[in-house]
Steps between C-alpha positions, in 0.01 A plus 500: 500500500393590853599286793250589770442275794167525683366300804143368498296285735363180358136605537566811289708305249209243453256775423719672243714208364440599130607856574817411683601240235464769232697743705769246553520428127458854365702696761742225620364537853572245768211443743599361843200299633448524874310289747443661831762773412768242416633458149419143387528510116570723202339561163775591252496583129592230263809706412615489869422131529729427198777707669448299821509166311814595314687656780857381551512303824850640575349847526311575825155664460455743784161638569338366189154580619590747772531235784671175574265201493714297749339674783161340422626151411491363861166620618229257602221632272322239288486672174309214334177594677453851370 
């Protein structure tokens, strides 16, 4: 199982959603979705999602998707209007 991480803008992701979902499922690829160059979400394989859901809270996950989401939590962007 590969574990590739790729970054992709939302516009490109919309245009090729089926292809990136297949790549995530078949190749275990994580796709970091970016808006204006900032990572805002991730598409992960169902296998990785199960690992995330079952992770032991006593163990720290460092760099799960290659960045720390806390740095984006306090911005003023209204993400509901995309």
